[in-house]
C-alpha positions in Angstrom: -11.8 -4.5 -37.9 -9.3 -6.6 -36.1 -9.5 -10.3 -36.4 -9.9 -12.5 -33.3 -6.4 -13.8 -33.8 -4.9 -10.3 -33.8 -6.8 -9.4 -30.6 -5.4 -12.5 -29.0 -1.8 -11.6 -30.0 -2.2 -8.1 -28.7 -3.5 -9.3 -25.3 -0.6 -11.7 -25.1 1.9 -8.8 -25.4 0.4 -7.2 -22.3 2.6 -9.4 -20.0 4.5 -7.7 -17.2 7.2 -5.6 -18.7 10.7 -6.6 -17.6 12.6 -3.7 -16.0 16.0 -3.1 -14.6 16.5 -4.5 -11.1 13.9 -7.1 -11.4 14.6 -10.7 -10.4 13.9 -13.1 -13.3 14.1 -16.7 -14.3 14.9 -18.2 -17.7 12.0 -20.5 -18.6 14.3 -22.8 -20.6 17.3 -23.3 -18.3 16.1 -22.1 -14.9 19.0 -19.6 -14.7 17.9 -17.0 -12.2 19.2 -13.5 -11.4 18.8 -9.7 -11.5 18.3 -7.8 -14.7 21.2 -5.3 -15.0 20.8 -4.4 -18.6 18.2 -4.4 -21.4 18.8 -3.8 -25.1 16.1 -3.2 -27.8 17.1 -4.2 -31.4 15.5 -3.1 -34.6 15.0 -6.7 -35.4 12.8 -7.2 -32.3 15.3 -9.6 -30.7 15.2 -7.7 -27.4 17.4 -9.1 -24.6 18.1 -8.6 -20.9 21.5 -9.1 -19.1 20.8 -11.4 -16.1 23.3 -11.5 -13.2 22.9 -14.4 -10.8 23.5 -14.0 -7.1 26.9 -15.0 -5.9 25.4 -17.2 -3.2 24.2 -19.6 -6.0 27.8 -20.7 -6.7 29.3 -20.9 -3.2 29.9 -17.1 -2.9 31.9 -16.8 -6.1 31.0 -14.3 -8.8 29.2 -15.8 -11.8 29.2 -14.4 -15.2 26.0 -12.6 -16.4 24.1 -14.0 -19.5 22.0 -12.3 -22.1 18.5 -13.8 -22.7 15.7 -13.0 -25.1 13.0 -11.2 -23.1 10.3 -13.7 -24.1 12.2 -16.4 -22.3 12.2 -14.6 -18.9 9.6 -14.6 -16.2 9.5 -12.2 -13.4 9.8 -13.4 -9.7 6.9 -11.5 -8.1 8.1 -12.5 -4.6 11.3 -10.5 -4.9 11.5 -6.7 -4.6 13.0 -4.8 -7.5 16.5 -3.4 -6.8 16.9 0.3 -7.4 20.2 2.1 -7.2 20.7 5.8 -6.8 23.4 6.4 -9.4 22.5 9.7 -10.9 25.8 11.2 -9.9 28.1 8.3 -10.7 26.6 6.1 -13.5 28.7 3.2 -14.7 28.4 0.0 -16.9 28.3 -3.7 -16.2 29.1 -5.5 -19.4 29.0 -4.7 -23.1 25.9 -5.7 -25.1 26.3 -8.9 -27.2 27.9 -8.6 -30.6 26.8 -10.6 -33.6 
C-alpha cells in the first residue's frame, strides 16, 4: 500500500508536460522564451532549450539557454508553435556537455 507521502509526490508529478514549441518562463530568473529542444538524461536532470524572442533585446538575436524542466512554468496565454518540418528537419543548438 502506498504511503500518503508517496501519493502526494506522484500527484505533484502530474504537472503540465513541457513540449516543444511551448512558451515558458524560468521561475528563478524570469527568462522567457520558446522551447526548441528537450533532452532526457538517465540521471533525471532533464532540460529544455529556451530561445527568447528577438524583440526582448531591441530586435537582436539572443542566445538560447538550457534550463532544468522543474524550473520552467508554461505560459498558458500563448499558443504552442508547431513547424511542418517533416521534409527538411534541422537542428538549433547542440545539447549541453558536462
